[in-house]
C-alpha positions in Angstrom: 0.0 0.0 0.0 1.3 3.4 -0.9 0.4 6.9 0.3 0.6 10.1 -1.6 1.1 13.6 -0.1 -1.4 15.1 -2.5 -4.2 13.8 -4.8 -3.3 12.7 -8.3 -3.6 15.4 -11.0 -6.6 15.4 -13.2 -5.2 14.5 -16.7 -8.1 16.4 -18.3 -7.4 19.6 -16.3 -5.7 22.3 -18.3 -2.3 23.5 -16.8 -2.4 27.1 -15.7 -0.7 29.6 -18.0 2.5 31.2 -16.8 0.7 34.5 -16.1 -2.0 32.7 -14.0 0.7 30.8 -12.1 2.6 33.9 -11.4 -0.5 35.7 -10.3 -1.4 32.9 -8.0 2.0 32.8 -6.5 2.1 36.6 -5.9 -1.3 36.7 -4.4 -0.9 33.6 -2.2 -2.3 34.3 1.2 -4.3 37.3 0.1 -6.9 36.6 2.8 -4.2 37.1 5.5 -3.5 40.8 5.6 -1.2 40.5 8.6 0.0 38.0 11.2 1.6 35.5 8.9 5.0 36.9 9.6 6.1 37.2 13.2 7.5 40.7 13.1 6.6 44.0 14.6 2.8 44.1 14.9 2.4 40.5 13.9 -0.7 38.8 15.4 -0.1 35.3 16.5 -2.8 32.7 15.5 -5.4 31.8 18.0 -4.2 29.2 20.5 -0.5 29.7 19.6 1.8 29.9 22.6 3.2 33.4 23.1 6.8 34.2 24.0 8.5 35.5 27.2 9.0 39.2 27.2 12.8 38.9 27.0 12.5 36.8 23.8 10.3 39.4 22.2 12.8 42.0 23.4 15.4 40.3 21.2 13.0 40.6 18.2 12.7 44.4 18.6 16.4 44.4 19.7 17.7 43.4 16.3 16.6 46.9 15.2 17.4 48.7 18.5 20.7 47.0 19.5 22.0 46.8 16.0 22.5 50.6 16.0 25.6 49.8 18.0 27.1 48.9 14.7 27.2 52.5 13.5 25.9 54.8 16.4 29.3 55.3 18.1 30.9 56.3 14.8 28.0 58.7 14.0 28.2 60.2 17.5 32.0 60.7 17.2 31.6 62.3 13.8 28.8 64.6 14.8 30.0 65.6 18.3 33.8 65.0 18.3 35.4 65.0 21.7 32.1 65.9 23.3 30.3 62.8 22.1 30.3 61.0 25.6 28.6 64.0 27.2 26.1 64.2 24.3 25.5 60.5 24.7 24.7 61.1 28.4 22.1 63.6 27.2 20.7 60.9 24.8 20.6 58.4 27.7 18.8 60.9 29.9 16.2 61.5 27.2 15.8 57.7 26.6 15.3 56.8 30.3 13.4 59.9 31.4 11.5 60.8 28.2 11.0 58.0 25.7 10.7 55.2 28.2 7.9 56.7 30.2 6.0 57.8 27.1 6.1 54.3 25.5 5.3 52.6 28.8 2.1 54.7 28.7 1.5 53.8 25.0 1.9 50.1 25.8 -0.9 50.5 28.4 -3.3 52.2 26.0 -2.6 50.1 22.9 -2.2 46.5 24.2 -2.9 45.0 20.8 0.2 46.7 19.3 -1.6 49.6 17.6 1.0 52.1 18.8 0.8 55.9 19.1 -0.6 56.3 15.6 -3.9 54.6 16.7 -4.0 56.8 19.8 -3.9 59.9 17.7 -6.4 58.4 15.3 -8.9 58.0 18.1 -8.4 61.6 19.3 -9.0 63.2 15.8 -12.2 62.0 14.1 -13.2 61.9 10.5 -11.0 63.0 7.6 -8.6 65.0 9.9 -7.7 61.8 11.7 -7.3 59.8 8.5 -5.0 62.5 6.9 -2.9 62.6 10.1 -2.6 58.9 10.1 -1.4 59.0 6.4 1.2 61.6 7.3 2.4 59.6 10.2 2.5 56.5 8.1 4.8 58.4 5.7 7.2 59.0 8.5 6.9 55.4 9.7 7.6 54.3 6.2 10.7 56.5 6.2 11.8 55.0 9.5 11.4 51.4 8.4 12.6 51.8 4.9 15.7 53.7 6.0 16.2 51.1 8.7 16.5 48.5 5.9 18.7 50.5 3.6 20.9 52.1 6.3 21.4 48.7 8.1 22.2 47.0 4.8 24.7 49.8 3.9 26.4 49.5 7.3 26.5 45.7 7.0 28.2 46.3 3.6 30.8 48.6 5.2 31.6 45.9 7.8 32.0 43.3 5.1 34.1 45.4 2.7 36.4 46.8 5.5 37.2 43.3 6.8 40.9 42.5 6.1 39.9 39.1 4.6 37.4 40.6 2.2 38.5 40.5 -1.5 39.9 43.8 -2.9 37.4 43.6 -5.7 34.6 44.5 -3.3 36.0 47.9 -2.6 34.1 50.6 -4.5 31.1 48.2 -4.9 29.2 49.4 -1.8 26.0 50.0 -3.8 26.1 46.6 -5.5 26.7 44.7 -2.3 24.0 46.6 -0.5 21.5 45.8 -3.3 22.4 42.2 -3.0 21.8 42.2 0.7 18.4 43.9 0.2 17.6 41.3 -2.5 18.5 38.5 -0.1 16.2 40.1 2.5 13.4 40.2 -0.1 14.0 36.5 -0.9 13.5 35.5 2.7 10.1 37.1 2.7 9.1 35.8 -0.7 10.0 32.4 0.5 8.4 32.8 3.9 9.5 34.2 7.2 9.1 32.0 10.3 10.6 31.6 13.7 11.9 35.1 13.6 12.0 35.4 17.4 14.2 32.3 17.8 16.7 33.6 15.2 16.6 37.1 16.8 17.4 35.6 20.3 20.5 33.9 19.0 21.7 37.0 17.0 21.1 39.4 19.9 22.8 37.2 22.5 25.9 36.6 20.3 26.1 40.3 19.2 25.7 41.7 22.7 28.1 39.2 24.1 30.8 40.2 21.6 30.2 43.8 22.3 30.7 43.2 26.0 34.1 41.7 25.1 35.1 44.5 22.7 34.0 47.4 25.0 35.4 45.7 28.1 38.8 45.2 26.4 38.7 48.8 25.1 38.0 50.3 28.5 40.8 48.2 30.0 43.1 49.5 27.3 42.0 53.1 28.0 42.6 52.6 31.7 46.1 51.1 31.0 47.0 54.1 28.9 45.9 57.2 30.9 47.7 59.3 28.3 44.9 58.6 25.8 42.3 59.7 28.4 44.3 62.7 29.2 44.6 63.7 25.6 40.9 63.4 25.2 40.2 65.5 28.3 42.7 68.2 27.2 41.1 68.2 23.8 37.7 68.6 25.4 38.8 71.5 27.6 40.7 73.2 24.8 37.9 73.0 22.2 34.9 73.6 24.4 36.1 75.8 27.3 34.6 75.4 30.8 32.3 72.5 31.8 29.1 74.5 31.6 29.8 75.4 28.0 30.6 71.8 27.3 27.3 70.7 28.7 25.5 73.4 26.7 27.1 72.3 23.5 26.3 68.6 24.3 22.6 69.7 24.6 22.8 71.4 21.2 24.6 68.4 19.6 22.1 65.9 21.0 19.7 65.9 18.0 22.4 64.5 15.8 22.6 61.4 18.0 18.9 60.7 17.7 19.5 57.4 16.0 20.1 55.9 19.4 16.4 56.3 20.2 15.2 53.9 17.6 13.3 50.8 18.7 10.6 52.0 21.0 7.8 52.1 18.4 8.8 48.7 17.2 8.8 47.5 20.8 5.2 48.5 21.2 4.2 47.0 17.9 5.4 43.5 18.9 3.2 43.5 22.0 0.8 40.8 20.6 3.8 38.4 20.8 4.3 38.9 24.6 3.0 36.1 26.8 0.4 37.5 29.2 -0.7 36.3 32.7 -3.2 33.5 33.3 -5.9 36.0 34.2 -5.5 38.1 31.0 -8.5 38.8 28.9 -8.8 40.5 25.5 -10.3 43.5 27.2 -7.8 43.6 30.1 -4.4 42.0 29.1 -2.7 43.2 32.3 0.0 40.5 32.1 0.9 41.4 28.5 1.1 45.1 29.4 3.4 44.4 32.4 5.6 42.2 30.3 5.9 44.8 27.5 6.8 47.5 30.0 9.5 45.2 31.5 10.7 44.6 28.0 10.9 48.3 27.1 12.7 49.1 30.4 15.2 46.3 30.1 16.0 47.2 26.5 16.5 50.9 27.3 18.8 50.2 30.3 20.9 47.7 28.3 21.2 50.0 25.3 22.0 53.1 27.5 24.8 51.2 29.1 26.3 50.2 25.8 25.9 53.7 24.3 27.7 55.4 27.1 30.6 53.0 27.4 31.1 52.6 23.6 31.0 56.3 23.1 33.7 56.9 25.6 35.9 54.0 24.4 35.7 55.0 20.7 36.4 58.7 21.1 39.3 58.0 23.4 41.0 55.3 21.5 40.3 56.1 17.8 42.0 59.0 16.1 39.5 61.6 15.0 40.4 61.4 11.3 39.4 57.7 11.2 35.7 58.7 11.7 35.7 60.9 8.6 34.3 59.5 5.3 36.9 57.1 3.9 38.4 56.4 7.4 38.6 52.9 8.7 36.3 53.7 11.6 33.6 55.5 9.6 30.3 53.7 10.4 32.1 50.9 12.2 33.9 52.3 15.3 33.5 49.2 17.5 34.6 46.9 14.7 37.7 49.0 14.3 38.5 48.5 18.0 37.7 44.7 17.7 40.3 44.4 14.9 42.8 46.7 16.5 42.9 45.2 20.1 41.6 41.6 19.6 43.1 40.6 16.3 41.8 39.9 12.8 40.2 36.6 13.8 38.1 38.0 16.6 37.4 41.1 14.5 36.1 39.0 11.6 33.8 37.2 14.0 32.6 40.5 15.3 32.1 41.7 11.7 30.1 38.6 10.9 27.9 39.0 13.9 27.4 42.7 13.1 26.6 42.0 9.5 24.0 39.3 10.5 22.2 41.5 13.1 22.2 44.6 10.8 20.8 42.5 8.0 18.2 41.0 10.3 17.3 44.5 11.5 16.2 45.0 7.9 14.0 41.9 8.3 12.4 43.4 11.4 11.7 46.6 9.5 10.3 44.7 6.5 8.0 42.8 8.9 6.9 46.1 10.4 6.0 47.5 7.0 4.1 44.3 6.1 2.0 44.7 9.3 1.7 48.4 9.3 0.3 49.0 5.8 -2.5 46.4 6.0 -3.5 47.6 9.5 -4.7 51.0 8.3 -4.9 51.5 4.5 -7.3 48.7 3.5 -9.6 49.7 6.4 -9.6 53.2 4.9 -10.2 51.9 1.4 -6.8 53.5 0.6 -5.0 50.4 -0.7 -5.7 48.1 -3.7 -6.8 44.6 -3.0 -3.4 43.1 -3.7 -1.9 45.1 -0.8 -3.4 42.5 1.5 -1.0 39.9 0.1 2.6 39.7 1.4 4.6 39.1 -1.8 3.5 42.1 -3.9 4.2 44.4 -0.9 7.7 42.8 -0.5 8.5 43.5 -4.1 7.3 47.1 -3.8 9.2 47.8 -0.6 12.3 46.2 -2.1 12.2 48.3 -5.2 11.8 51.4 -3.0 14.8 50.2 -0.9 16.8 49.8 -4.2 15.9 53.4 -5.2 16.9 54.8 -1.7 20.2 52.9 -1.8 21.0 54.2 -5.2 20.1 57.8 -4.3 22.2 57.8 -1.2 25.0 55.6 -2.7 24.8 53.2 0.2 26.3 55.9 2.5 25.5 55.3 6.2 26.1 59.0 7.2 24.0 60.3 4.3 21.0 58.3 5.4 21.3 59.1 9.1 19.2 62.3 8.7 16.3 60.6 7.1 16.4 57.8 9.7 16.5 60.2 12.6 13.7 62.2 11.1 11.4 59.2 10.9 12.3 58.0 14.4 11.9 61.5 16.0 8.6 62.3 14.4 7.1 59.0 15.6 8.4 59.6 19.1 7.1 63.2 19.0 3.6 61.9 18.0 3.8 59.4 20.8 4.6 62.1 23.4 1.8 64.3 22.1 -0.6 61.4 22.2 0.1 60.5 25.8 0.0 64.2 26.8 -3.5 64.5 25.3 -4.5 61.2 26.9 -3.4 62.4 30.3 -5.2 65.7 29.8 -8.4 63.9 28.8 -8.2 61.9 32.0 -7.5 65.1 34.0 -4.1 63.9 35.3 -2.5 67.3 35.8 1.0 66.2 36.9 1.3 63.6 34.1 0.0 66.1 31.6 2.7 68.6 32.6 5.4 65.9 32.6 4.5 64.4 29.2 4.0 67.9 27.9 7.6 68.8 28.8 8.8 65.6 27.1 6.7 66.4 24.0 8.2 69.9 23.8 11.7 68.3 24.1 11.0 66.0 21.2 9.5 68.8 19.1 12.7 70.8 19.6 14.8 67.8 18.8 12.8 67.0 15.7 12.8 70.6 14.4 16.6 70.9 15.1 17.3 67.7 13.3 15.2 68.8 10.3 17.0 72.2 10.1 20.5 70.7 10.4 19.7 67.6 8.2 17.0 68.7 5.7 17.6 65.6 3.5 15.6 63.7 6.1 12.4 65.7 5.8 12.8 65.7 2.0 12.8 62.0 1.7 10.0 61.7 4.4 8.1 64.2 2.3 8.4 62.0 -0.8 7.1 59.0 1.3 4.2 61.1 2.6 3.3 62.5 -0.8 3.4 59.1 -2.3 1.3 57.5 0.4 -1.3 60.3 0.3 -1.6 60.3 -3.5 -1.8 56.5 -3.8 -4.2 56.3 -0.9 -6.6 58.9 -2.3 -6.4 57.4 -5.8 -7.2 54.0 -4.3 -10.1 55.4 -2.4 -11.6 56.9 -5.6 -11.1 53.6 -7.5 -12.7 51.6 -4.7 -15.6 54.0 -4.1 -17.9 51.8 -6.1 -17.3 48.7 -3.9 -19.5 47.4 -1.1 -18.2 48.7 2.2 -20.2 46.6 4.6 -18.3 43.9 6.6 -21.8 42.5 7.5 -25.4 43.6 7.5 -27.8 42.7 10.4 -31.6 43.4 10.5 -33.2 43.8 13.9 -36.5 42.1 14.9 -38.7 45.0 13.8 -37.0 45.3 10.4 -37.5 41.5 9.8 -41.1 41.9 10.7 -41.5 44.6 8.1 -40.0 42.3 5.5 -42.2 39.4 6.6 -45.3 41.3 5.5 -44.0 41.2 2.0 -43.1 37.5 1.6 -45.3 37.3 -1.5 -43.5 40.3 -3.0 -42.8 42.7 -4.4 -40.6 44.4 -1.9 -40.7 48.1 -2.6 -38.4 50.5 -0.8 -38.3 54.3 -1.1 -35.0 56.0 -0.4 -35.6 58.9 1.9 -33.5 61.7 3.5 -33.2 61.2 7.3 -33.3 64.9 7.9 -37.0 65.2 6.7 -39.0 63.1 9.2 -42.3 64.9 9.4 -45.5 63.1 8.4 -45.9 65.5 5.4 -42.4 64.7 4.2 -43.2 61.0 4.1 -46.5 61.6 2.3 -44.9 63.8 -0.3 -42.1 61.2 -0.9 -44.7 58.4 -1.4 -46.7 60.6 -3.7 -43.7 61.5 -5.8 -42.6 57.8 -6.0 -46.1 56.8 -7.1 -46.5 59.5 -9.8 -42.9 59.7 -11.1 -41.6 56.2 -10.6 -44.8 54.2 -10.7 -44.5 52.8 -7.2 -46.9 49.8 -7.1 -50.2 50.5 -5.4 -50.5 47.0 -4.0 -47.0 47.1 -2.4 -46.6 48.0 1.3 -44.6 51.2 1.7 -41.2 51.0 3.3 -38.7 53.8 3.5 -34.9 53.4 3.8 -33.0 56.1 5.5 -29.1 56.2 5.7 -27.6 58.3 8.4 -24.0 59.3 7.4 -21.9 59.2 10.6 -18.3 59.4 9.3 -17.8 59.6 5.6 -14.1 59.0 5.9 -14.7 55.4 7.1 -14.7 52.6 4.6 -15.2 49.1 6.1 -18.2 49.2 8.4 -20.8 46.9 10.0 -24.4 47.9 9.1 -27.1 47.5 11.7 -30.5 48.0 10.2 -33.2 49.1 12.6 -36.9 49.0 11.9 -39.0 52.0 13.3 -42.6 53.3 12.8 -42.9 57.0 12.0 -46.3 58.5 11.4 -47.7 55.1 10.4 -44.9 54.4 7.9 -42.4 51.6 8.1 -38.9 52.9 8.1 -35.6 51.0 7.8 -32.9 53.1 9.5 -29.2 52.4 9.1 -26.0 54.3 9.9 -23.2 54.1 7.4 -20.3 56.1 5.9 -21.6 56.5 2.3 -25.3 56.6 1.2 -25.2 54.7 -2.1 -22.9 51.9 -0.9 -24.9 51.4 2.2 -28.2 51.2 0.2 -26.7 48.7 -2.1 -25.5 46.5 0.7 -28.9 46.6 2.4 -30.7 45.7 -0.8 -28.4 42.7 -1.5 -28.9 41.5 2.1 -32.6 41.8 1.8 -32.5 39.8 -1.4 -30.5 37.1 0.2 -32.6 36.9 3.4 -36.0 36.9 1.7 -35.2 35.3 -1.6 -37.2 38.1 -3.3 -35.9 40.9 -5.5 -36.2 44.3 -3.8 -37.0 47.4 -5.8 -35.7 50.8 -4.7 -37.2 54.1 -5.7 -35.2 57.4 -6.0 -35.7 61.0 -7.2 -33.0 62.6 -9.3 -30.5 64.7 -7.4 -30.5 68.4 -8.2 -27.3 70.2 -8.8 -24.2 70.0 -11.0 -23.1 66.4 -11.6 -19.4 67.1 -11.0 -20.2 68.8 -7.7 -22.4 65.9 -6.7 -19.6 63.4 -7.5 -17.2 65.3 -5.2 -19.9 65.3 -2.5 -20.1 61.5 -2.9 -16.3 61.0 -2.7 -15.8 63.3 0.3 -19.2 63.5 2.2 -20.7 60.2 1.2 -23.7 61.8 -0.5 -24.3 63.4 -3.9 -25.6 61.5 -7.0 -27.3 58.7 -5.1 -29.4 56.9 -7.7 -26.9 56.4 -10.5 -24.1 55.6 -8.1 -26.2 53.0 -6.3 -27.0 51.4 -9.6 -23.3 51.3 -10.5 -22.4 49.7 -7.2 -25.0 47.1 -7.6 -23.8 46.4 -11.2 -20.2 45.8 -10.0 -21.3 43.7 -7.0 -23.8 41.5 -8.9 -22.8 40.8 -12.6 -25.9 38.8 -13.2 -28.6 41.3 -14.1 -31.4 38.8 -13.3 -30.1 38.7 -9.7 -29.6 42.4 -9.3 -32.0 44.6 -7.3 -34.0 47.0 -9.4 -33.3 50.7 -9.3 -36.2 53.1 -10.3 -35.6 56.8 -10.7 -38.2 59.5 -11.4 
């Protein structure tokens, strides 16, 4: 007896064409918008065992901790001899500013929604949607530059290794593109067990950094002349200590790359194992674990930042940090090779390359979870955006473009990366400030307000000093807004309802018409007097030949928020002045009417007829009203929506206009 892993092929079945096979491969998993990939924001399947907080910390840590690969060099290049003091300012902002803010964000968005969702709830309608699109632009900047900058720095570590072939020198762009392509290949193939891989990478990388920094500090202690030279340089170039601290505060925005990782940390909350008493409404254990994760990561990173900044600026000549220098973008790797030999240095390079490359994987996973979370719900993404593989290809092509424009230069991309990180952190600080104010927590409102002002200052200063960051963020924002609005227009004629439910009274109204026909008159909900209903019935009878033997039913759509797209429709039956009225709240009048009609057809098995009057006014103006306000040319748009939803004309509800 033999067994087969799949049923035998039907010899009579036609083989799919290459185009159909490619389309099927690209759109595989279209029904799963997020959660397939365990990355930032990934939702674990129901019943799957979650992870300890320290394991999830490693997942976000491949992004956060990997900045050690380039942050000390960037700090030394930006601040010079004063970089240790500027790093202390960065650490203070991390522990006293960013950490409290994101601990609060974790408590208010336990499902990984983050600060963007908090602001979305505070600003209703189109204002909230536009704000979310702008923040998504900055988030895309953050994640995309994380991919390209990390890959570029991994390239630098690879090429500068003494065992690397000489032919790689001058090929930074090509090598970075290869790394990005390999990253895309991982996601096109499938991305699983990310947390397990992240744990190994983080433990090895941090362990090697402990050795490098420990040996470097011991070397500095054994040669006090180097420390003395640094101290003399600091006093000579920056005067008294008060002036040095003031300059460190001014230089701090240039070191903002060391703040990355908090938004990602909140996004991975769904992966954190909660307590036994956790519920979906009150996941207290998950929140506590996430806060412990954020605190531990911040303390670990702060310790590494301070010690690495001191070691690198004391032991490495200043000219080595300049473009073309051996420590440019790889200060700790320079020390590893210099003090621990080429063998250990190569091991450190391999570890750094791996974690920097995997930081790009974390960013890609974040994008794959971020885009489907908002845009499809707004109707601002095409249908294929719910599938993983097309998005991977799009993000990879954008990464190629960014790498080519910046020539795989780590320093050149630092401004764009810092801009994305700082704007997201500023939005988080503003969100928690407004949240505390809404709850009338005066002390916390003041404290978070001070932090928000600090982040606003840091963001503005970074934008002024490094305008390339806001320029590339502007391109991302403009692209997201234009594509989103175009998609919204193209999807305007789709059914928006996630489901339609009729209450008992509405079902009783329909039960009186089981022999048919079912005649429904569309009516404006603002005109609810008895005379208004009588006039509407008379108009439908005279102009549209409403059947005399049909029980009169009116359908009223109350537009709540026209900026919404996917909504659940609850149809309520009410009696007004002796007339049966079906009342439903929805974002758009024509789409809601079409959804209700199709549902009535499916429930009763009878074909409903809907009766309209022509809308007065300019057709172009009415079309704009439909797109923005959910009203406008109701009759023809309803008919078009029904035509697209039901291709079979014999099964399509009838539309009468008079």
